[in-house]
C-alpha positions in Angstrom: 92.4 13.4 -10.8 92.5 16.1 -13.5 94.1 19.4 -13.0 93.3 22.1 -15.7 94.3 25.8 -16.5 92.3 27.7 -18.9 93.2 31.5 -20.0 90.1 32.1 -21.9 87.1 33.0 -19.5 84.2 30.5 -19.3 81.1 30.9 -17.5 80.8 28.2 -14.6 77.2 27.0 -15.5 78.1 26.2 -19.2 81.5 25.0 -18.5 80.4 22.6 -15.9 77.5 21.4 -17.8 80.1 19.8 -20.4 81.5 17.5 -18.1 79.8 14.1 -17.4 78.8 14.1 -13.8 81.1 10.9 -12.7 84.2 13.1 -13.7 83.1 16.6 -12.2 84.5 15.2 -8.4 87.8 14.5 -9.9 88.3 17.9 -11.6 90.3 20.7 -10.3 89.8 23.6 -13.0 91.6 27.0 -12.9 90.0 29.7 -15.3 93.4 31.4 -15.4 96.6 30.9 -17.3 99.1 28.6 -16.3 102.0 30.5 -14.7 105.5 29.7 -15.6 107.1 30.6 -12.3 108.5 27.6 -10.4 107.2 29.1 -7.1 103.6 29.8 -8.3 100.8 27.9 -7.2 99.2 28.2 -10.7 102.5 26.6 -12.3 101.3 23.1 -13.3 104.6 21.7 -11.8 104.1 23.1 -8.5 100.8 21.3 -8.3 102.0 18.1 -9.6 105.2 18.0 -7.1 102.6 18.7 -4.2 100.1 16.0 -5.3 101.7 13.0 -7.2 103.7 10.4 -5.7 106.3 7.9 -7.2 103.9 5.1 -8.4 101.1 7.3 -9.4 100.1 6.9 -13.2 100.4 10.4 -14.3 99.5 11.9 -17.8 100.2 15.4 -18.8 98.6 17.3 -21.8 100.3 20.5 -22.4 98.7 22.6 -25.0 98.3 26.4 -23.9 98.6 27.6 -27.6 101.6 30.2 -26.3 105.0 29.2 -27.4 106.9 31.0 -24.5 104.8 29.5 -21.8 105.1 25.9 -23.3 108.9 26.1 -23.6 109.2 27.7 -20.1 107.2 24.7 -18.6 109.1 21.9 -21.1 112.6 23.6 -19.9 111.5 23.5 -16.4 110.4 19.5 -16.5 113.6 18.5 -18.3 115.9 20.5 -15.5 114.0 18.7 -12.8 114.7 14.9 -12.4 112.1 14.7 -9.5 109.4 16.2 -11.5 110.3 13.9 -14.8 110.3 11.0 -12.4 106.3 11.6 -11.6 105.3 11.7 -15.5 104.7 8.7 -17.2 103.2 9.8 -20.2 103.4 13.6 -21.8 101.6 14.9 -24.8 102.6 18.2 -26.4 101.6 20.2 -29.3 104.6 21.7 -29.7 104.3 25.0 -32.1 107.3 25.0 -34.4 108.3 26.5 -37.6 108.2 24.1 -40.7 105.0 22.1 -39.3 102.5 21.2 -42.0 100.1 22.4 -39.1 101.3 25.9 -39.7 99.9 26.0 -43.5 96.8 27.8 -43.6 95.6 26.0 -46.7 96.0 22.3 -45.4 94.9 23.2 -41.9 91.8 25.3 -42.7 92.5 28.5 -40.2 93.0 30.7 -42.8 96.0 33.4 -43.1 95.0 34.6 -39.6 94.0 31.5 -37.8 95.7 28.8 -35.9 99.3 28.6 -36.3 99.1 30.8 -39.3 98.9 33.8 -36.7 102.1 32.5 -34.6 105.5 34.2 -35.3 108.5 31.6 -34.8 112.2 32.2 -33.9 113.8 29.6 -36.3 117.5 30.7 -34.8 119.3 27.7 -33.7 118.7 27.2 -29.9 115.3 28.8 -29.7 113.7 25.5 -29.7 111.1 26.4 -32.1 112.1 24.5 -35.4 110.9 20.6 -36.3 114.4 19.4 -36.0 114.8 20.9 -32.3 111.3 19.6 -31.6 112.4 16.1 -32.1 115.4 16.6 -29.9 113.4 17.9 -27.2 110.9 14.8 -27.3 114.1 12.5 -27.5 115.4 14.3 -24.0 111.9 13.6 -22.5 112.2 9.9 -23.8 115.4 9.4 -22.1 114.4 10.7 -18.7 111.9 7.9 -19.0 108.8 9.9 -20.2 106.6 8.5 -23.0 106.3 11.8 -24.7 104.0 12.3 -27.7 103.7 14.8 -30.3 101.3 16.1 -32.8 103.2 18.6 -34.9 
């Protein structure tokens, strides 16, 4: 099964026409932003804990392009052993200060595109530096999650 949240509104006919027919019965698509409140039914972890069982193969891709939302969800994952025990592979584009992806000349986004428009808090403990990103991924891996990044 596939659960997806998307904050950008898409016309249903255009959206569903992009999926192969054999995938459509397996998709649960929410055209609303993912929520960070742990009790919200629009929190991805709420849905995962309600549907996944130990022994299921679970892959999570976290890429909502909003640092505070992503970090809140990652903090929840790190703090919840039951949740961490359900996830096999975790893919996350952790937006951090100092990443080459933030360079507009290299990433072709221009000075106002992509990561170039993001503001980072590089103070220690804000979890928005490259060094802290590596530490977070190490914590995820120590909890048994194969965590992958493309920062």
